[in-house]
All heavy atoms as a GROMACS GRO file, in nm:
protein
  617
    1MET      N    1  -2.639  -0.997  -2.460
    1MET     CA    2  -2.499  -0.993  -2.423
    1MET      C    3  -2.474  -1.102  -2.318
    1MET      O    4  -2.548  -1.114  -2.222
    1MET     CB    5  -2.465  -0.855  -2.367
    1MET     CG    6  -2.321  -0.845  -2.324
    1MET     SD    7  -2.279  -0.689  -2.243
    1MET     CE    8  -2.306  -0.573  -2.372
    2ALA      N    9  -2.372  -1.178  -2.339
    2ALA     CA   10  -2.338  -1.286  -2.245
    2ALA      C   11  -2.268  -1.229  -2.123
    2ALA      O   12  -2.186  -1.138  -2.133
    2ALA     CB   13  -2.248  -1.387  -2.316
    3GLU      N   14  -2.302  -1.282  -2.009
    3GLU     CA   15  -2.236  -1.240  -1.886
    3GLU      C   16  -2.118  -1.332  -1.861
    3GLU      O   17  -2.126  -1.453  -1.885
    3GLU     CB   18  -2.332  -1.246  -1.768
    3GLU     CG   19  -2.440  -1.142  -1.775
    3GLU     CD   20  -2.526  -1.143  -1.651
    3GLU    OE1   21  -2.475  -1.177  -1.543
    3GLU    OE2   22  -2.645  -1.111  -1.663
    4THR      N   23  -2.010  -1.276  -1.812
    4THR     CA   24  -1.894  -1.356  -1.779
    4THR      C   25  -1.862  -1.339  -1.632
    4THR      O   26  -1.891  -1.236  -1.572
    4THR     CB   27  -1.771  -1.316  -1.862
    4THR    OG1   28  -1.742  -1.179  -1.834
    4THR    CG2   29  -1.795  -1.334  -2.010
    5THR      N   30  -1.804  -1.440  -1.577
    5THR     CA   31  -1.762  -1.436  -1.437
    5THR      C   32  -1.612  -1.453  -1.431
    5THR      O   33  -1.557  -1.546  -1.491
    5THR     CB   34  -1.829  -1.549  -1.357
    5THR    OG1   35  -1.970  -1.535  -1.368
    5THR    CG2   36  -1.788  -1.543  -1.211
    6ILE      N   37  -1.548  -1.363  -1.362
    6ILE     CA   38  -1.404  -1.371  -1.345
    6ILE      C   39  -1.377  -1.419  -1.204
    6ILE      O   40  -1.422  -1.358  -1.107
    6ILE     CB   41  -1.335  -1.236  -1.369
    6ILE    CG1   42  -1.362  -1.189  -1.512
    6ILE    CG2   43  -1.187  -1.244  -1.340
    6ILE    CD1   44  -1.315  -1.049  -1.540
    7GLN      N   45  -1.306  -1.529  -1.194
    7GLN     CA   46  -1.269  -1.579  -1.063
    7GLN      C   47  -1.125  -1.544  -1.036
    7GLN      O   48  -1.037  -1.571  -1.117
    7GLN     CB   49  -1.287  -1.730  -1.055
    7GLN     CG   50  -1.430  -1.773  -1.061
    7GLN     CD   51  -1.443  -1.924  -1.047
    7GLN    OE1   52  -1.353  -1.998  -1.079
    7GLN    NE2   53  -1.557  -1.966  -0.996
    8GLN      N   54  -1.102  -1.481  -0.922
    8GLN     CA   55  -0.966  -1.448  -0.884
    8GLN      C   56  -0.910  -1.560  -0.799
    8GLN      O   57  -0.975  -1.608  -0.706
    8GLN     CB   58  -0.961  -1.316  -0.806
    8GLN     CG   59  -0.995  -1.197  -0.891
    8GLN     CD   60  -0.981  -1.069  -0.812
    8GLN    OE1   61  -1.014  -1.064  -0.696
    8GLN    NE2   62  -0.931  -0.967  -0.877
    9GLN      N   63  -0.789  -1.599  -0.831
    9GLN     CA   64  -0.721  -1.700  -0.754
    9GLN      C   65  -0.647  -1.633  -0.639
    9GLN      O   66  -0.591  -1.525  -0.656
    9GLN     CB   67  -0.620  -1.775  -0.842
    9GLN     CG   68  -0.685  -1.848  -0.958
    9GLN     CD   69  -0.778  -1.958  -0.911
    9GLN    OE1   70  -0.750  -2.027  -0.815
    9GLN    NE2   71  -0.891  -1.973  -0.979
   10PRO      N   72  -0.645  -1.694  -0.522
   10PRO     CA   73  -0.569  -1.636  -0.412
   10PRO      C   74  -0.421  -1.633  -0.445
   10PRO      O   75  -0.372  -1.719  -0.518
   10PRO     CB   76  -0.599  -1.729  -0.294
   10PRO     CG   77  -0.649  -1.855  -0.354
   10PRO     CD   78  -0.707  -1.820  -0.487
   11LEU      N   79  -0.353  -1.535  -0.393
   11LEU     CA   80  -0.209  -1.525  -0.415
   11LEU      C   81  -0.139  -1.640  -0.344
   11LEU      O   82  -0.162  -1.666  -0.226
   11LEU     CB   83  -0.156  -1.391  -0.362
   11LEU     CG   84  -0.213  -1.268  -0.431
   11LEU    CD1   85  -0.163  -1.141  -0.363
   11LEU    CD2   86  -0.175  -1.266  -0.578
   12MET      N   87  -0.054  -1.708  -0.415
   12MET     CA   88   0.013  -1.824  -0.359
   12MET      C   89   0.114  -1.788  -0.251
   12MET      O   90   0.132  -1.860  -0.156
   12MET     CB   91   0.084  -1.902  -0.470
   12MET     CG   92  -0.012  -1.962  -0.568
   12MET     SD   93  -0.116  -2.082  -0.487
   12MET     CE   94  -0.158  -2.183  -0.623
   13SER      N   95   0.183  -1.676  -0.267
   13SER     CA   96   0.291  -1.644  -0.175
   13SER      C   97   0.253  -1.532  -0.077
   13SER      O   98   0.340  -1.464  -0.027
   13SER     CB   99   0.416  -1.605  -0.253
   13SER     OG  100   0.390  -1.488  -0.328
   14TRP      N  101   0.128  -1.512  -0.052
   14TRP     CA  102   0.084  -1.406   0.038
   14TRP      C  103   0.114  -1.448   0.181
   14TRP      O  104   0.049  -1.534   0.237
   14TRP     CB  105  -0.066  -1.380   0.021
   14TRP     CG  106  -0.113  -1.265   0.102
   14TRP    CD1  107  -0.179  -1.272   0.221
   14TRP    CD2  108  -0.097  -1.127   0.076
   14TRP    NE1  109  -0.206  -1.148   0.269
   14TRP    CE2  110  -0.155  -1.056   0.182
   14TRP    CE3  111  -0.036  -1.056  -0.027
   14TRP    CZ2  112  -0.156  -0.917   0.186
   14TRP    CZ3  113  -0.038  -0.919  -0.022
   14TRP    CH2  114  -0.097  -0.851   0.083
   15ASP      N  115   0.216  -1.388   0.239
   15ASP     CA  116   0.257  -1.425   0.373
   15ASP      C  117   0.248  -1.309   0.471
   15ASP      O  118   0.316  -1.303   0.569
   15ASP     CB  119   0.399  -1.482   0.371
   15ASP     CG  120   0.500  -1.384   0.314
   15ASP    OD1  121   0.459  -1.279   0.260
   15ASP    OD2  122   0.620  -1.412   0.323
   16LYS      N  123   0.160  -1.215   0.438
   16LYS     CA  124   0.141  -1.098   0.524
   16LYS      C  125   0.015  -1.115   0.608
   16LYS      O  126  -0.086  -1.165   0.559
   16LYS     CB  127   0.132  -0.972   0.440
   16LYS     CG  128   0.259  -0.945   0.363
   16LYS     CD  129   0.240  -0.833   0.265
   16LYS     CE  130   0.360  -0.831   0.174
   16LYS     NZ  131   0.331  -0.779   0.044
   17PRO      N  132   0.021  -1.074   0.732
   17PRO     CA  133  -0.098  -1.088   0.816
   17PRO      C  134  -0.206  -0.987   0.779
   17PRO      O  135  -0.179  -0.888   0.712
   17PRO     CB  136  -0.045  -1.060   0.957
   17PRO     CG  137   0.072  -0.968   0.934
   17PRO     CD  138   0.132  -1.013   0.804
   18ASP      N  139  -0.326  -1.014   0.823
   18ASP     CA  140  -0.436  -0.920   0.806
   18ASP      C  141  -0.422  -0.818   0.918
   18ASP      O  142  -0.464  -0.842   1.031
   18ASP     CB  143  -0.569  -0.994   0.814
   18ASP     CG  144  -0.686  -0.905   0.780
   18ASP    OD1  145  -0.665  -0.799   0.718
   18ASP    OD2  146  -0.799  -0.941   0.815
   19LEU      N  147  -0.358  -0.706   0.889
   19LEU     CA  148  -0.326  -0.607   0.991
   19LEU      C  149  -0.447  -0.523   1.029
   19LEU      O  150  -0.528  -0.486   0.944
   19LEU     CB  151  -0.215  -0.513   0.941
   19LEU     CG  152  -0.082  -0.578   0.906
   19LEU    CD1  153   0.013  -0.472   0.848
   19LEU    CD2  154  -0.020  -0.644   1.028
   20ASP      N  155  -0.457  -0.488   1.156
   20ASP     CA  156  -0.559  -0.396   1.204
   20ASP      C  157  -0.502  -0.255   1.191
   20ASP      O  158  -0.415  -0.215   1.268
   20ASP     CB  159  -0.594  -0.425   1.350
   20ASP     CG  160  -0.699  -0.330   1.406
   20ASP    OD1  161  -0.756  -0.250   1.327
   20ASP    OD2  162  -0.724  -0.335   1.527
   21LEU      N  163  -0.550  -0.180   1.093
   21LEU     CA  164  -0.499  -0.046   1.066
   21LEU      C  165  -0.584   0.063   1.130
   21LEU      O  166  -0.559   0.181   1.112
   21LEU     CB  167  -0.490  -0.023   0.915
   21LEU     CG  168  -0.402  -0.122   0.838
   21LEU    CD1  169  -0.410  -0.094   0.689
   21LEU    CD2  170  -0.258  -0.116   0.887
   22SER      N  171  -0.684   0.024   1.209
   22SER     CA  172  -0.778   0.121   1.266
   22SER      C  173  -0.712   0.217   1.363
   22SER      O  174  -0.756   0.330   1.378
   22SER     CB  175  -0.894   0.050   1.333
   22SER     OG  176  -0.848  -0.030   1.441
   23SER      N  177  -0.606   0.176   1.429
   23SER     CA  178  -0.539   0.266   1.524
   23SER      C  179  -0.399   0.306   1.477
   23SER      O  180  -0.319   0.356   1.555
   23SER     CB  181  -0.531   0.201   1.662
   23SER     OG  182  -0.455   0.082   1.655
   24ALA      N  183  -0.372   0.285   1.348
   24ALA     CA  184  -0.241   0.320   1.292
   24ALA      C  185  -0.220   0.471   1.295
   24ALA      O  186  -0.316   0.548   1.280
   24ALA     CB  187  -0.229   0.268   1.150
   25GLU      N  188  -0.097   0.512   1.313
   25GLU     CA  189  -0.062   0.654   1.308
   25GLU      C  190  -0.013   0.685   1.167
   25GLU      O  191   0.102   0.660   1.134
   25GLU     CB  192   0.046   0.686   1.411
   25GLU     CG  193  -0.004   0.672   1.553
   25GLU     CD  194   0.101   0.714   1.656
   25GLU    OE1  195   0.181   0.804   1.626
   25GLU    OE2  196   0.101   0.653   1.763
   26TRP      N  197  -0.103   0.739   1.087
   26TRP     CA  198  -0.073   0.767   0.947
   26TRP      C  199   0.007   0.893   0.933
   26TRP      O  200  -0.021   0.993   0.999
   26TRP     CB  201  -0.203   0.777   0.867
   26TRP     CG  202  -0.274   0.646   0.858
   26TRP    CD1  203  -0.376   0.604   0.940
   26TRP    CD2  204  -0.248   0.540   0.769
   26TRP    NE1  205  -0.414   0.477   0.904
   26TRP    CE2  206  -0.338   0.435   0.799
   26TRP    CE3  207  -0.157   0.521   0.664
   26TRP    CZ2  208  -0.339   0.315   0.728
   26TRP    CZ3  209  -0.160   0.402   0.594
   26TRP    CH2  210  -0.249   0.301   0.627
   27GLN      N  211   0.108   0.890   0.848
   27GLN     CA  212   0.194   1.006   0.821
   27GLN      C  213   0.182   1.041   0.674
   27GLN      O  214   0.183   0.954   0.588
   27GLN     CB  215   0.339   0.971   0.853
   27GLN     CG  216   0.360   0.927   0.996
   27GLN     CD  217   0.501   0.873   1.017
   27GLN    OE1  218   0.594   0.907   0.945
   27GLN    NE2  219   0.517   0.788   1.117
   28SER      N  220   0.172   1.170   0.647
   28SER     CA  221   0.163   1.216   0.508
   28SER      C  222   0.298   1.210   0.442
   28SER      O  223   0.401   1.234   0.504
   28SER     CB  224   0.111   1.359   0.502
   28SER     OG  225  -0.023   1.364   0.545
   29SER      N  226   0.296   1.178   0.314
   29SER     CA  227   0.419   1.181   0.236
   29SER      C  228   0.446   1.324   0.193
   29SER      O  229   0.361   1.411   0.204
   29SER     CB  230   0.404   1.092   0.113
   29SER     OG  231   0.305   1.144   0.028
   30SER      N  232   0.563   1.349   0.143
   30SER     CA  233   0.599   1.480   0.085
   30SER      C  234   0.569   1.596   0.179
   30SER      O  235   0.518   1.698   0.137
   30SER     CB  236   0.527   1.501  -0.048
   30SER     OG  237   0.552   1.395  -0.135
   31ARG      N  238   0.597   1.576   0.306
   31ARG     CA  239   0.576   1.682   0.406
   31ARG      C  240   0.432   1.734   0.406
   31ARG      O  241   0.405   1.852   0.417
   31ARG     CB  242   0.675   1.796   0.383
   31ARG     CG  243   0.818   1.753   0.403
   31ARG     CD  244   0.915   1.864   0.368
   31ARG     NE  245   1.051   1.818   0.375
   31ARG     CZ  246   1.117   1.759   0.278
   31ARG    NH1  247   1.058   1.739   0.162
   31ARG    NH2  248   1.241   1.720   0.293
   32GLY      N  249   0.338   1.643   0.386
   32GLY     CA  250   0.197   1.679   0.391
   32GLY      C  251   0.140   1.727   0.259
   32GLY      O  252   0.022   1.760   0.252
   33LEU      N  253   0.220   1.731   0.154
   33LEU     CA  254   0.173   1.782   0.026
   33LEU      C  255   0.125   1.673  -0.069
   33LEU      O  256   0.066   1.702  -0.172
   33LEU     CB  257   0.284   1.863  -0.042
   33LEU     CG  258   0.339   1.980   0.038
   33LEU    CD1  259   0.457   2.043  -0.033
   33LEU    CD2  260   0.231   2.083   0.064
   34GLY      N  261   0.152   1.547  -0.036
   34GLY     CA  262   0.119   1.438  -0.128
   34GLY      C  263  -0.016   1.378  -0.102
   34GLY      O  264  -0.087   1.414  -0.008
   35ASP      N  265  -0.051   1.284  -0.186
   35ASP     CA  266  -0.180   1.214  -0.177
   35ASP      C  267  -0.168   1.080  -0.107
   35ASP      O  268  -0.265   1.008  -0.098
   35ASP     CB  269  -0.237   1.191  -0.316
   35ASP     CG  270  -0.274   1.320  -0.386
   35ASP    OD1  271  -0.312   1.416  -0.316
   35ASP    OD2  272  -0.266   1.325  -0.509
   36VAL      N  273  -0.048   1.048  -0.059
   36VAL     CA  274  -0.023   0.918   0.000
   36VAL      C  275   0.011   0.933   0.148
   36VAL      O  276   0.078   1.027   0.187
   36VAL     CB  277   0.095   0.848  -0.073
   36VAL    CG1  278   0.135   0.720  -0.005
   36VAL    CG2  279   0.059   0.823  -0.218
   37GLN      N  280  -0.039   0.839   0.227
   37GLN     CA  281  -0.004   0.833   0.369
   37GLN      C  282   0.054   0.696   0.396
   37GLN      O  283   0.014   0.597   0.333
   37GLN     CB  284  -0.128   0.853   0.457
   37GLN     CG  285  -0.187   0.991   0.448
   37GLN     CD  286  -0.312   1.002   0.534
   37GLN    OE1  287  -0.394   0.911   0.538
   37GLN    NE2  288  -0.328   1.115   0.600
   38ILE      N  289   0.148   0.690   0.491
   38ILE     CA  290   0.206   0.562   0.529
   38ILE      C  291   0.195   0.546   0.681
   38ILE      O  292   0.186   0.643   0.755
   38ILE     CB  293   0.352   0.546   0.484
   38ILE    CG1  294   0.442   0.654   0.546
   38ILE    CG2  295   0.363   0.547   0.332
   38ILE    CD1  296   0.589   0.630   0.525
   39ALA      N  297   0.196   0.421   0.724
   39ALA     CA  298   0.196   0.388   0.866
   39ALA      C  299   0.283   0.265   0.885
   39ALA      O  300   0.292   0.179   0.797
   39ALA     CB  301   0.054   0.360   0.915
   40PHE      N  302   0.349   0.258   1.000
   40PHE     CA  303   0.432   0.144   1.035
   40PHE      C  304   0.355   0.063   1.138
   40PHE      O  305   0.325   0.111   1.246
   40PHE     CB  306   0.566   0.192   1.090
   40PHE     CG  307   0.642   0.276   0.991
   40PHE    CD1  308   0.630   0.414   0.992
   40PHE    CD2  309   0.721   0.216   0.894
   40PHE    CE1  310   0.698   0.493   0.899
   40PHE    CE2  311   0.789   0.293   0.800
   40PHE     CZ  312   0.778   0.431   0.802
   41VAL      N  313   0.320  -0.060   1.100
   41VAL     CA  314   0.235  -0.144   1.185
   41VAL      C  315   0.294  -0.285   1.192
   41VAL      O  316   0.307  -0.352   1.088
   41VAL     CB  317   0.091  -0.150   1.129
   41VAL    CG1  318   0.002  -0.236   1.216
   41VAL    CG2  319   0.032  -0.011   1.113
   42GLU      N  320   0.327  -0.328   1.311
   42GLU     CA  321   0.372  -0.464   1.336
   42GLU      C  322   0.483  -0.509   1.242
   42GLU      O  323   0.484  -0.622   1.192
   42GLU     CB  324   0.254  -0.562   1.328
   42GLU     CG  325   0.145  -0.534   1.430
   42GLU     CD  326   0.028  -0.630   1.419
   42GLU    OE1  327   0.046  -0.744   1.372
   42GLU    OE2  328  -0.083  -0.590   1.457
   43GLY      N  329   0.578  -0.423   1.213
   43GLY     CA  330   0.691  -0.458   1.128
   43GLY      C  331   0.664  -0.446   0.979
   43GLY      O  332   0.749  -0.481   0.898
   44PHE      N  333   0.548  -0.399   0.940
   44PHE     CA  334   0.512  -0.380   0.800
   44PHE      C  335   0.488  -0.232   0.774
   44PHE      O  336   0.470  -0.153   0.867
   44PHE     CB  337   0.384  -0.458   0.765
   44PHE     CG  338   0.403  -0.607   0.771
   44PHE    CD1  339   0.381  -0.676   0.889
   44PHE    CD2  340   0.442  -0.678   0.659
   44PHE    CE1  341   0.398  -0.813   0.896
   44PHE    CE2  342   0.460  -0.816   0.664
   44PHE     CZ  343   0.438  -0.883   0.784
   45ILE      N  344   0.487  -0.194   0.647
   45ILE     CA  345   0.457  -0.057   0.607
   45ILE      C  346   0.326  -0.061   0.528
   45ILE      O  347   0.313  -0.137   0.432
   45ILE     CB  348   0.570   0.003   0.520
   45ILE    CG1  349   0.701   0.008   0.598
   45ILE    CG2  350   0.532   0.144   0.474
   45ILE    CD1  351   0.787  -0.110   0.583
   46ALA      N  352   0.231   0.019   0.573
   46ALA     CA  353   0.102   0.029   0.503
   46ALA      C  354   0.098   0.162   0.430
   46ALA      O  355   0.146   0.263   0.480
   46ALA     CB  356  -0.012   0.020   0.604
   47MET      N  357   0.041   0.162   0.311
   47MET     CA  358   0.031   0.285   0.232
   47MET      C  359  -0.113   0.298   0.185
   47MET      O  360  -0.174   0.199   0.141
   47MET     CB  361   0.125   0.279   0.112
   47MET     CG  362   0.125   0.406   0.029
   47MET     SD  363   0.255   0.409  -0.099
   47MET     CE  364   0.195   0.287  -0.214
   48ARG      N  365  -0.169   0.419   0.196
   48ARG     CA  366  -0.306   0.441   0.152
   48ARG      C  367  -0.320   0.577   0.082
   48ARG      O  368  -0.234   0.664   0.094
   48ARG     CB  369  -0.403   0.435   0.270
   48ARG     CG  370  -0.394   0.554   0.363
   48ARG     CD  371  -0.492   0.542   0.477
   48ARG     NE  372  -0.488   0.661   0.562
   48ARG     CZ  373  -0.558   0.674   0.672
   48ARG    NH1  374  -0.638   0.577   0.712
   48ARG    NH2  375  -0.551   0.786   0.742
   49ASN      N  376  -0.430   0.593   0.013
   49ASN     CA  377  -0.465   0.717  -0.053
   49ASN      C  378  -0.526   0.809   0.054
   49ASN      O  379  -0.629   0.776   0.113
   49ASN     CB  380  -0.567   0.687  -0.164
   49ASN     CG  381  -0.614   0.810  -0.237
   49ASN    OD1  382  -0.603   0.922  -0.189
   49ASN    ND2  383  -0.668   0.788  -0.355
   50SER      N  384  -0.463   0.923   0.078
   50SER     CA  385  -0.513   1.012   0.183
   50SER      C  386  -0.649   1.072   0.149
   50SER      O  387  -0.725   1.107   0.238
   50SER     CB  388  -0.412   1.124   0.211
   50SER     OG  389  -0.395   1.205   0.097
   51GLY      N  390  -0.682   1.081   0.022
   51GLY     CA  391  -0.813   1.133  -0.019
   51GLY      C  392  -0.925   1.033  -0.001
   51GLY      O  393  -1.042   1.071   0.002
   52ARG      N  394  -0.890   0.904   0.009
   52ARG     CA  395  -0.989   0.798   0.028
   52ARG      C  396  -0.937   0.698   0.131
   52ARG      O  397  -0.904   0.585   0.099
   52ARG     CB  398  -1.017   0.727  -0.105
   52ARG     CG  399  -1.077   0.824  -0.208
   52ARG     CD  400  -1.128   0.753  -0.328
   52ARG     NE  401  -1.234   0.661  -0.285
   52ARG     CZ  402  -1.274   0.558  -0.357
   52ARG    NH1  403  -1.218   0.532  -0.472
   52ARG    NH2  404  -1.369   0.480  -0.313
   53PRO      N  405  -0.926   0.740   0.256
   53PRO     CA  406  -0.868   0.653   0.358
   53PRO      C  407  -0.945   0.524   0.382
   53PRO      O  408  -0.891   0.429   0.437
   53PRO     CB  409  -0.864   0.740   0.483
   53PRO     CG  410  -0.959   0.851   0.458
   53PRO     CD  411  -0.966   0.870   0.310
   54GLU      N  412  -1.071   0.519   0.340
   54GLU     CA  413  -1.150   0.398   0.358
   54GLU      C  414  -1.117   0.290   0.254
   54GLU      O  415  -1.153   0.175   0.269
   54GLU     CB  416  -1.300   0.430   0.354
   54GLU     CG  417  -1.353   0.468   0.218
   54GLU     CD  418  -1.322   0.610   0.170
   54GLU    OE1  419  -1.264   0.690   0.246
   54GLU    OE2  420  -1.355   0.642   0.056
   55SER      N  421  -1.049   0.329   0.148
   55SER     CA  422  -1.013   0.232   0.044
   55SER      C  423  -0.901   0.140   0.093
   55SER      O  424  -0.832   0.173   0.190
   55SER     CB  425  -0.973   0.305  -0.085
   55SER     OG  426  -0.859   0.383  -0.062
   56PRO      N  427  -0.882   0.026   0.029
   56PRO     CA  428  -0.780  -0.069   0.076
   56PRO      C  429  -0.640  -0.009   0.077
   56PRO      O  430  -0.606   0.075  -0.007
   56PRO     CB  431  -0.789  -0.183  -0.025
   56PRO     CG  432  -0.924  -0.171  -0.085
   56PRO     CD  433  -0.957  -0.025  -0.084
   57SER      N  434  -0.562  -0.053   0.172
   57SER     CA  435  -0.423  -0.010   0.184
   57SER      C  436  -0.332  -0.115   0.124
   57SER      O  437  -0.363  -0.234   0.126
   57SER     CB  438  -0.386   0.009   0.331
   57SER     OG  439  -0.465   0.108   0.390
   58LEU      N  440  -0.219  -0.071   0.073
   58LEU     CA  441  -0.115  -0.163   0.028
   58LEU      C  442  -0.027  -0.195   0.147
   58LEU      O  443   0.006  -0.106   0.225
   58LEU     CB  444  -0.031  -0.100  -0.083
   58LEU     CG  445  -0.104  -0.066  -0.212
   58LEU    CD1  446  -0.011   0.012  -0.305
   58LEU    CD2  447  -0.152  -0.191  -0.279
   59ILE      N  448   0.013  -0.320   0.160
   59ILE     CA  449   0.098  -0.363   0.270
   59ILE      C  450   0.232  -0.410   0.212
   59ILE      O  451   0.234  -0.493   0.121
   59ILE     CB  452   0.034  -0.477   0.351
   59ILE    CG1  453  -0.108  -0.440   0.396
   59ILE    CG2  454   0.122  -0.518   0.469
   59ILE    CD1  455  -0.117  -0.322   0.489
   60PHE      N  456   0.341  -0.358   0.266
   60PHE     CA  457   0.476  -0.391   0.221
   60PHE      C  458   0.556  -0.451   0.336
   60PHE      O  459   0.544  -0.406   0.451
   60PHE     CB  460   0.551  -0.265   0.177
   60PHE     CG  461   0.493  -0.194   0.058
   60PHE    CD1  462   0.396  -0.097   0.075
   60PHE    CD2  463   0.539  -0.220  -0.070
   60PHE    CE1  464   0.343  -0.028  -0.033
   60PHE    CE2  465   0.488  -0.152  -0.180
   60PHE     CZ  466   0.390  -0.056  -0.161
   61THR      N  467   0.642  -0.549   0.305
   61THR     CA  468   0.744  -0.589   0.401
   61THR      C  469   0.852  -0.482   0.394
   61THR      O  470   0.856  -0.403   0.297
   61THR     CB  471   0.805  -0.726   0.363
   61THR    OG1  472   0.874  -0.712   0.238
   61THR    CG2  473   0.700  -0.835   0.357
   62PRO      N  474   0.943  -0.476   0.490
   62PRO     CA  475   1.052  -0.378   0.480
   62PRO      C  476   1.132  -0.392   0.350
   62PRO      O  477   1.169  -0.291   0.288
   62PRO     CB  478   1.137  -0.408   0.603
   62PRO     CG  479   1.037  -0.459   0.703
   62PRO     CD  480   0.942  -0.543   0.621
   63ALA      N  481   1.159  -0.514   0.304
   63ALA     CA  482   1.234  -0.533   0.180
   63ALA      C  483   1.155  -0.482   0.060
   63ALA      O  484   1.211  -0.418  -0.031
   63ALA     CB  485   1.270  -0.680   0.162
   64GLU      N  486   1.025  -0.511   0.056
   64GLU     CA  487   0.942  -0.463  -0.054
   64GLU      C  488   0.935  -0.311  -0.054
   64GLU      O  489   0.938  -0.248  -0.160
   64GLU     CB  490   0.800  -0.521  -0.042
   64GLU     CG  491   0.791  -0.668  -0.070
   64GLU     CD  492   0.656  -0.726  -0.031
   64GLU    OE1  493   0.586  -0.671   0.056
   64GLU    OE2  494   0.621  -0.831  -0.090
   65TRP      N  495   0.924  -0.252   0.065
   65TRP     CA  496   0.918  -0.106   0.075
   65TRP      C  497   1.047  -0.044   0.022
   65TRP      O  498   1.044   0.053  -0.053
   65TRP     CB  499   0.892  -0.063   0.218
   65TRP     CG  500   0.884   0.085   0.234
   65TRP    CD1  501   0.975   0.167   0.292
   65TRP    CD2  502   0.778   0.171   0.189
   65TRP    NE1  503   0.932   0.298   0.285
   65TRP    CE2  504   0.812   0.303   0.223
   65TRP    CE3  505   0.657   0.148   0.123
   65TRP    CZ2  506   0.731   0.411   0.194
   65TRP    CZ3  507   0.576   0.257   0.093
   65TRP    CH2  508   0.613   0.386   0.128
   66GLY      N  509   1.160  -0.103   0.061
   66GLY     CA  510   1.289  -0.053   0.013
   66GLY      C  511   1.299  -0.058  -0.139
   66GLY      O  512   1.345   0.036  -0.203
   67ALA      N  513   1.253  -0.167  -0.198
   67ALA     CA  514   1.254  -0.180  -0.343
   67ALA      C  515   1.160  -0.079  -0.408
   67ALA      O  516   1.192  -0.019  -0.511
   67ALA     CB  517   1.217  -0.322  -0.384
   68PHE      N  518   1.044  -0.058  -0.349
   68PHE     CA  519   0.947   0.038  -0.402
   68PHE      C  520   1.004   0.180  -0.399
   68PHE      O  521   1.000   0.251  -0.499
   68PHE     CB  522   0.817   0.032  -0.321
   68PHE     CG  523   0.717   0.138  -0.360
   68PHE    CD1  524   0.641   0.123  -0.474
   68PHE    CD2  525   0.701   0.251  -0.283
   68PHE    CE1  526   0.548   0.220  -0.511
   68PHE    CE2  527   0.609   0.349  -0.318
   68PHE     CZ  528   0.533   0.333  -0.433
   69VAL      N  529   1.061   0.219  -0.286
   69VAL     CA  530   1.117   0.354  -0.272
   69VAL      C  531   1.236   0.372  -0.366
   69VAL      O  532   1.249   0.476  -0.431
   69VAL     CB  533   1.156   0.382  -0.125
   69VAL    CG1  534   1.234   0.512  -0.112
   69VAL    CG2  535   1.030   0.387  -0.039
   70SER      N  536   1.320   0.270  -0.376
   70SER     CA  537   1.435   0.278  -0.466
   70SER      C  538   1.388   0.296  -0.610
   70SER      O  539   1.440   0.380  -0.684
   70SER     CB  540   1.519   0.151  -0.454
   70SER     OG  541   1.626   0.153  -0.545
   71GLY      N  542   1.287   0.219  -0.650
   71GLY     CA  543   1.233   0.232  -0.785
   71GLY      C  544   1.170   0.369  -0.808
   71GLY      O  545   1.185   0.428  -0.915
   72ALA      N  546   1.103   0.421  -0.707
   72ALA     CA  547   1.041   0.553  -0.719
   72ALA      C  548   1.147   0.661  -0.736
   72ALA      O  549   1.130   0.754  -0.817
   72ALA     CB  550   0.955   0.582  -0.597
   73ARG      N  551   1.255   0.649  -0.662
   73ARG     CA  552   1.364   0.749  -0.675
   73ARG      C  553   1.428   0.746  -0.812
   73ARG      O  554   1.478   0.846  -0.860
   73ARG     CB  555   1.468   0.726  -0.566
   73ARG     CG  556   1.420   0.766  -0.431
   73ARG     CD  557   1.527   0.750  -0.326
   73ARG     NE  558   1.477   0.793  -0.197
   73ARG     CZ  559   1.512   0.741  -0.082
   73ARG    NH1  560   1.601   0.643  -0.079
   73ARG    NH2  561   1.463   0.788   0.030
   74GLU      N  562   1.428   0.629  -0.875
   74GLU     CA  563   1.486   0.616  -1.008
   74GLU      C  564   1.387   0.650  -1.118
   74GLU      O  565   1.416   0.634  -1.236
   74GLU     CB  566   1.540   0.474  -1.025
   74GLU     CG  567   1.657   0.443  -0.934
   74GLU     CD  568   1.699   0.298  -0.939
   74GLU    OE1  569   1.645   0.221  -1.022
   74GLU    OE2  570   1.786   0.259  -0.859
   75GLY      N  571   1.265   0.694  -1.078
   75GLY     CA  572   1.165   0.732  -1.176
   75GLY      C  573   1.077   0.618  -1.225
   75GLY      O  574   1.002   0.634  -1.320
   76GLU      N  575   1.089   0.504  -1.162
   76GLU     CA  576   1.011   0.388  -1.204
   76GLU      C  577   0.862   0.402  -1.172
   76GLU      O  578   0.778   0.342  -1.237
   76GLU     CB  579   1.068   0.262  -1.136
   76GLU     CG  580   1.017   0.134  -1.194
   76GLU     CD  581   1.092   0.015  -1.137
   76GLU    OE1  582   1.214   0.024  -1.117
   76GLU    OE2  583   1.026  -0.086  -1.112
   77PHE      N  584   0.829   0.483  -1.071
   77PHE     CA  585   0.691   0.504  -1.030
   77PHE      C  586   0.661   0.653  -1.030
   77PHE      O  587   0.745   0.733  -0.993
   77PHE     CB  588   0.668   0.451  -0.888
   77PHE     CG  589   0.702   0.305  -0.874
   77PHE    CD1  590   0.824   0.267  -0.823
   77PHE    CD2  591   0.612   0.208  -0.911
   77PHE    CE1  592   0.857   0.134  -0.809
   77PHE    CE2  593   0.643   0.075  -0.899
   77PHE     CZ  594   0.765   0.037  -0.848
   78ASP      N  595   0.542   0.689  -1.070
   78ASP     CA  596   0.500   0.829  -1.065
   78ASP      C  597   0.420   0.848  -0.938
   78ASP      O  598   0.308   0.798  -0.925
   78ASP     CB  599   0.414   0.862  -1.187
   78ASP     CG  600   0.370   1.007  -1.190
   78ASP    OD1  601   0.415   1.085  -1.103
   78ASP    OD2  602   0.291   1.042  -1.277
   79LEU      N  603   0.478   0.917  -0.840
   79LEU     CA  604   0.413   0.936  -0.711
   79LEU      C  605   0.335   1.067  -0.702
   79LEU      O  606   0.288   1.103  -0.596
   79LEU     CB  607   0.518   0.932  -0.599
   79LEU     CG  608   0.592   0.799  -0.587
   79LEU    CD1  609   0.698   0.809  -0.478
   79LEU    CD2  610   0.497   0.686  -0.556
   80THR      N  611   0.322   1.138  -0.812
   80THR     CA  612   0.250   1.266  -0.804
   80THR      C  613   0.102   1.248  -0.828
   80THR      O  614   0.055   1.151  -0.875
   80THR     CB  615   0.305   1.365  -0.908
   80THR    OG1  616   0.293   1.308  -1.038
   80THR    CG2  617   0.449   1.398  -0.876
   0.00000   0.00000   0.00000
């Protein structure tokens, strides 16, 4: 079997800082009933899986967060 190597290209428009989330105050979604936690850090919104807090977090600008939440409310995302 031939081995293949996939090279990932860096994102061209990545303009978010490498945030230190170690002291972030994480808040549970859905009044503590959900699997997602969010934190507000240096003007950005971080979101992580509460069951695996060591896994990478998603980082949103306020505009991206607004679009994500709006889409979720319209059923575009399954948050359960």
